[in-house]
N, C-alpha and C positions, 0 to 999 in steps of 0.2 A: 469249663465256658463254652459258649457258642460261637465259637470263633473257629473250630475246626472243619475239615471237609477238604473239598477236591480243591487242586491249586492251580488248576488249566483254566480258569474262568477268564472269559476274554475281557478286552479293556471296554469302556463305554465310550460313545459318543462322547464330543466336545458341544455340551448346550450352551455356553455362553454366547453362541451366536445368537440363540433367542432373545437375551437380553440387548446384545448390541443392536439387533433390529427394531426392538422396540423403542430403545431409546433415540434411535437416528429418526424414527418415524414420529415421535412426539416432538423433538426438536424441530424438524421440518414443520410440524402444524403450528408449534408456537411462533415461528419466524414469519408465516401467514398473517400474524397481527404485529406488523413492526412497530417499532419503539417500547418503552416503558410501558410496563402492564402488571397488573395485580391479578394473583393466580389463586381461585377458589377451588380446595380440592375436598371432593367427597369423603366423609369421614372412614370409609373402610378401604379406600385407595390410597390412604396416606402411608401405610406400611408396604406395599407393594411398590408404589411409586418410588420411595427411598432405597429401595433393590434396584431400581433401573437407574434411575437419576436423581443425584442426591441435589441438597440445596445450592450447593456451589454451580452444579450445573447449570441447574435451572437460572440462576444469576447470571451466569454468561450469556444467557441468550435473552436478556432483557425483561425477566421476571423481577419486579420490584419486590413487592411483598407476597408473603404466603398467608391465606387464610383457610380455615376449615368450616366447609358449609354445617350451617348451624339454624337455619331456618328462623333468622330473626334480622332485624334492619342492621346494614352493613357500617362499616365504620371508613371505609376506603375511600380515597379522595381521588384516587385515579382517575383518567379520562377513559382508560382502556382497560375493561374487565373480561377475564378469560375462566370459564367454568370448566374444571375435568371432573367429570361426572360419570355414573352409574345411569343407563336409560330408565329413569324413573319418574313417574309422572309427579310424585308430590315434591322432587326437586324442581322440575322444569315449571311448576306453577310458582314456586317458590321465586324462579328467577324471572319468570314473566311480569309477577307482581313486582318486584324490584326494578325491571325497565318502565313499567308504568308509573309509578312513583316517580321516577326520576323525569320522564315526559311530561308530567302534570306540575312538576317544579320548575319545568322548562332547563333542566340539565340534560344538555348532550355529551352522550358516551356513545364508545363502540363496544358491542359486546360479540364475543365468541364463545361458542359451547362447543367443548369437545367430547362426545360422548365414547364411551368405552367399555366394552370391546365392541360394540356396534350400537348404531342409532336404530332404533325403532319408530315406526310410522305412527303409534300414538302419540309419542313424544312431538312430534312436528306436528300432529293435529291440535295438542294442547295448546302450542305457539300460536297457531292460526286463530284458533277459538279467542284465544287472549287479546289476538290485535296485535302481537308483537314479530309476528314472524317475518316482516321485511327489517326489522331493527335488528336481528341477529344473525350472524353468519353460524353455521354449525359444521362440524366436521366429525370424522370417526377416526379413533385411535384403536387400529386393530390390535391390541394388546393382550392377546389370546393366552399366552403361556408365560409362567415364571419358574423359573429353575429355582428350588428351594436347596437341592444339593445335587452331588454328581448323579444320584439317581432317583429322585423325587424331581415332579414337576407340576404345577398346580394351575389352574384356570381363575383361580382365587374367588369363585363364584360359590359361596354358601348357600345362597337363596336357590340355587339349582334343585336341592333336594326337595323344600315346601313347595315350591312352583310346580315341579314336574310331577312327584309323587301325591301329593295334597291336592294341590289345586288344579290338576291335568293341564297344566300351561306348559306348551313344548316350545317356547319361544327361544330356549337357552339350549335346544338340540341343535339347534343350527351354528350357534357358537362353537359347541363341542365339535361337531362336524369340521368346521374350520380350522378349530386347534388341531386335531388329528392329520387334518390334509396338509396344514404347514409343517408339522413332522415328516409326514410321506415326501413332501416336496424337498425338504432339507436332508433328509437322512434313509428315505426310502429307496427303491419301491420296497413293500412289505411281501414276504413269502405268501405267507397265509394269515387270514385275520379270521379269529374264533369270538364266538360271543355267545353272552344267554341274556335275555330280559327283552321286555316291550322296547323299551327306549334305547337300548343299546342295539336291537334290528332296525329300528327307524334310523338311526343314526349311522349305522352301517349302508342303509341303502341312499342315504345322502353323500357319505364318504365315496361310495362307489361309482356314483354319477359322476361326482368332481374327478375322480381318478380316471374314469374311462373318456373323460373329456381331456383332461389333460395328457394321458396318453395318446390319443388320436392328433391333439394338436403339435406334439413332440414329433410324431411321425410324419407330419405334413411340413414342419417346418426343416426337420432334420435328416428326413428320408431315411437312410441306411445307418446312421450314426450310431456307433457302438453305446449301448445302454450305460447308465450311470451305475458303480457299484454301490450295492447297498449298504448303508451301516447299521442296520436293524433288519431282523428275522421277522419275528411273527409279533402278533397284535391280540390279546385279549381283551374284548370288553364285557364288562359285567355291571348289572343294575345294583343299585344299593338296596334294593327291595328283594333281591334273590337271597341274601343273607342278611337279616335284621338281627339275628341274635351275637353275631359277633361283635358288633360295635356296642351291644349292651351288657357284655361282660365287661367286668371290673379288669383293668390294664394293670399289669405287675410287671412289664419291663419296663426299664428306667426311663427311656425316651417316652413312654404312654403315660407314666405315674408324674412325669413333669409337665406334660400337656394337661394331666387332669387337676394338677393342682394348681400350676402358674399359668396356664393358657400360651401356649407356643403360637405366635403369630409370624407368620412368613419366616420361618425358622429363627424367630427372634425371641428372646425371653424377658423378662423383668424380674429379678431377683431383689426382694424387698429387703428391709434391716434384719427380718429375721434369718436371711440367708448370709447376707454381707457381715454381720457382726457390727454394724454400724450404723448411722442415722441416715444414710443414704442408700438409695435403690442403684442397682447397675443393670444396664441392659447388653445382653449377651448373646451372640450370634452362636447357635447350636447347629453345626453341621462338621462334616470331615476334616475341615480344616482344625477343628478342636480337637488335639491329639488325644486328650482325657476321654471327652465325651464320646468320641468315636470308636473307643475300646469298651465302652461300658452301655452304650444306647441300647443295644439289642439284648443286654443280660437280662435274666431275670434278679429282681430287687435283691433276693437273698444273697445272690454273689458279688454284689456291688461294693459292699464296705471290705471284703476280703480285698478287691482288685486296690480300691483306692488306698488301702493300708499299705500294700507291697508296692504302689507307686510311690507313696510319701518316701518309704524305705529307700527306694530308688535314687529318689531326687535327692536325699541327705548324702547318699554315698557320692554322689556325683559332686554335689558341693564340696564335699570334704577331701575332695581330690587336690583342693587349692591346698591344704596343709603340706608344707615341705617343697612348694614349687619354687623354682629360681624367677628372676624377673623376666627372662625370656618365655619361659612357660605360662606365667601369669599374664603376660601381656596377649598371647595367643588364645588363652581360656577367656578373658575378657573379651575378645575380639569375636571368638567362635562360639562360644558354649554361653556364656554369662546370659546374655538376652534371652535365649531360647529357655534356658531354667527358669528364669525370674516370670516368663511368660506362662510356663507350663505350672510353676509354682502358685501363679495366681489363680489360675483355672482350676487347679486341685483343691484350691482352698475353697471356690465357690461350689464345685461339686460335692465337696465334705459337705458343706453348710445346707447344699440342697437335700441331700441325703439325709441328714439328720433331721431337717423339716417334715421330708417326707416319712421317718420313721416315727415322729411324733403323731402324726397323723393317721397314719396307715397301720400301726402294729397295735391299735388298740384292741380291747376285747371286741369292741362293736364291730370293726372292721374284720377281725379273724371269724365273727359269726356270719357276717355279711358273705364274705367268700364261701364258706362252708355252705351256706344256704343256697348261692349260686351253683355250686358244684351238684349240690343235690337235685336241682333243678334240672340242670344238666343231663343228670344220669337217671332222674326218675326215681328216685327214691325218696321215702319219708315226706310226700307231699303235704301232708296234714302238719307236720312241723315246720313246714317251710311256710304255710298259710299262717300260722301262728305267728312266726318270727315276722311276716310283712305287716300282721296286722298290728303287732306291738311297735315296730318302726313306724307306721303310721301315727300311731297313737300318742306317741311320745313325740312326734314331730321332728324328728332327727336330720331328715334332710327329705326336700318335695320332691327334687328329680331322682333320688335314690329310690325313694318309696314307688315311684310311677315307672323307675326301671326294673324293680322286680316284679312289678304288677305284668309287665310285658312282658318280661323273661318267662313268666309263669304261664301266662296265655300262649307265646309263642311255642313254648316246649311240649305244651299240653294241649296243642289244638285248640285254644280256647278254654273259659273258665265256666265249670257250672255253671247253671242261671244264680244258683243260690248263692255260692261263692261271688260271683260277679256283683251282684246286687248288694250284699254286705260289703264287699271291700269297697265298692264305689261310695256306698252312703259313708263309710268311715272316713276315706279320702276327702271327700265335700266337707264332712264335718271339721276334719283338721285345717283343711287348707283353702277352704271357699268353696261356695256353691258356684262362683262363676268359672270352675273347671269343667263345669257340665260340658262346655264348649271343647275343651281339651279333651276329655273322653270321646266326644263326637268325631273329633279329627283322629286321634288314635285308633277308634272303630273304623273310619273310612279308610286309613292307610293300611289296616288288618294288624295292628301292634297290639290290641288290648280288645278281644273279641268275647262275645259270651256265644256259647254253644247253643246251637238252635236244636229244636225237636228233629226236625228233618234234616238230620246229620248224613241221612243216606245219599245226599246230594252228590258228595265226592264218590260214593261207589257206583252211582249211576254215570257219572264223568268218565271214570275210567272203563267202565265197559263199553259206552260209545266210543270213545278214543280207541279201545283195541278192537270193536267190530267193525268201524267203519272208518276209512283211510281218505276220505275225499273233503273237498273244500268245504262242503258243508257239516261235515263233523270238525272240523278247525272252528267254523263260526259258534256251533254249538259248544265246544268246548270252553272258546272265549266267554261266551254268555254266561256259562256256570261260573267260570273263573270270577267274572265282574261281580256274581252274585254274592258270593261268598269266597274270601279270600282265606285259603287254609295253609297251616305252617307246615304241617307232615315231618315235623322235627325228629320225631321219634324213628320213622321209618327210614329216612334221611340218614340218620345218625348210625344205624344199624348198618344199612345198605354200604357205606361210605367208610365204616369203621372211625367215626367222628371221637368217639369216647374210649380211649385206651383202656384195658382193663384193669379194674381197680385192684386185681390182688398183687400185681406187680410192683416192686419198688421203683420210683422215677427218681432217677439222678440229677437234678436241675444243673449241676456243675457241668455234666458232659450229656446233653440232649439227645435223645434219640430221634426226636421227630418233632415236628410243629406245636404239637401240645405244650411243649414247655413254656410258650407265651401265656399261656393259662396255667401255670403251676401242674402240668401233665394232667389237667383234667377233660381239655376239649382241643381238638384240632380246629382252626376255623373254616367252615363249610366253604368260604368264598376261595381260599387258598388251595383247600383240598380239590374243588373242582378244577382248579388251572392244574395242578399236578397230573389229574387224572387224563384230562384232554390232552394235555402234553405227551404224556407216556403213551396214549393211544392213538394221537397225532388226530385227533377229531373226538365226535360224541357216539362213535360205534362202541355198542356195550355200555351205553350209559341211559339208554331210552327209559328204564323204570325213573331213574332220577330226575331227569329232563320233565317227564310228564308230572311228577310229584312238584316241581319247580314252575308250573303251567307252562312250560315250554317255551318257545321263541327262542331256541337254540340255532346257531347256525355255524357254518366253517365255510369259508371263501379262499379260493387260490387268488394271491395278488399277482405281481407283476414280474417275480422271477419264475424261471422253469421248473419244472418239477425235480428235473435231476441234481439242479442246484439247492432245491428247497430241503431235499432228503439229506444232502450231504451236510454234517455238523460243522460247518465253516463258522468262523467266530462271529459274522454278524446273524448267522442261524440261531446261535444262541445267547443272542440279546433279545429279550421280550419285552414290549411295553405290556403293561397291565392298566387299562383304563376303568377307572371306577366313576360311575355315573351316579352321582348323590353323594360323593366322597368316601375316603379310606379312614382307618384309625393307624396310628402308629405301630399298635400290634401287628396289625395285616402285615404292614413294610418288614416288621421284625421278622414274622414268619416267611416270607416271601426271602427275603436275603438268606436267611437259613436253608429254605429249598434249593435257592441258586448254590449255595457254597456245597450242598449235598450232592447236587445233580450236575454242576459244572455249568449253569446257565448264570447271566446276569438279569436280573429284573430290574425295569425301569418303571417305576408307579407315576402314571400320570392320572391326576383326580380332579375333579370339579372343585373339591375343597379339601383340606384334612378335618376330620370329624372324630367326635367322641361320643359317649352315652348323655354326657350333659348338652352339648350342642345338637346333637340330634332331636333330644327331647324338646328342648327350648325353642327349635325352631315349629314345633307341633302345639306349643302352647296355646291359650285363647287370646293372651295379650301381646303376641309376637308381631313386632313392628314390620 
């Protein structure tokens, strides 16, 4: 199983402070509207808010009733209305309409909008245009970071991916910069910051400016006061578009499968009757506090049933200890062990039910064929057979997103589709799922996920020659221009250079994995995680120039607040590394980083704009995405 490795990994910082800060600020903002009030909450803020301040906490601070924002007339009778929302124009227009309706009816109410994580100028402009700016008070709740587990922190901004990478809207980059700066101010200073990707580089510049200013201010205020001891060593920033292949692969670790099938929200999952074997659904927190889940979350699914069977036997043995106990021993057993055993039994039953449900859906012939096709695409074998499988998948209408996922994987691994294949597959997809998906194909092409090979493929050759021959700013601009004209995948070359595909002739034992490829059944090491491993081994990008060129550059390495000697020493903080994914990361990548940490003696903290998977990533690019 994947739990072996070095035992000297450092302890992680306590991130519960982030929750306390967010809760205290929210309570302060609610108290700015004294008296009883009704609170309207954006739908996608419901789950994060529940992790920060539950209903009881809100009631203690004079919140009378809670409503979900639903863009329809409200039923609230309160004279004070508070709106906790994302800074979206649609929501602000709805609030403005509501205020105007009340004004027309002669109804006087007090209104307060709390924008989170920040307030945008465009929202205030809408209030002004609608003539309600003076009727509403507004504030910012700087709720940047939600700790989902000991080693996972999320900004809970799924829209970051579409807004930044498709629309080119960089408004959330400032939010991400503020989030990293908050971590820096509480747990830093960081020794080194590495990164790759256009967004990561912009983000780093913002963070550096804030960091330099803070450092200067502290020196002015404190003089020669001794610097604070850091709790985190290095930071690695990576754009999602650096590696699109990994999130498009089928997840086969337990946590990833649970997310794919049941959709985990803020580390919470709802198991339906098919799992609970009753007529009720149960919400379960999936984190390290769940002892059963914690031991199987990173395991390849083929190992899970063996573990659960052994766990059930151990539990039965613990229960059987009651036989032959005297009254004193039974009393001690009930007081010390019985409650824990019952809780473990409940969780074990749920995870067995979830595993059975996954088995029914994922061990069918169709899924096995799907995995085989994915592995062939990654290895570059039997392409004609793969295309035939994709055509059959589309024509049988098995799954709209899975068909799209396979098309994107084919394009990414082959550096685009041949024109005749592109036209044929596109036509078949549109016939099966609707002509409206022309817009979906346009989005996929724009972002570089599904492209047609052009006759002028010499573009990338020319770009590489220019990059090697000329090394000044003009060449940089020229390379950027070529990059924007045609986003190339270069997956085959990257795969060979970084050895992402293990040798197919060797037997891969999933019970005792030897590398991060186990998360994809030994077929592929995630590019994102391999880059992190290589940069940490080399202490920078030296020797990876060819790799970064194929990834369109934008790599950087910056020394932070600690001195060089301290950074070189492998102290506990230096072995704690934040990996920040801009655009989302998958549970499979988190599992791979945990494995790498165990092998190398590091502890990785994943800081992401949102948890994603292939379905979420592609849904964000569909023609009708809200």
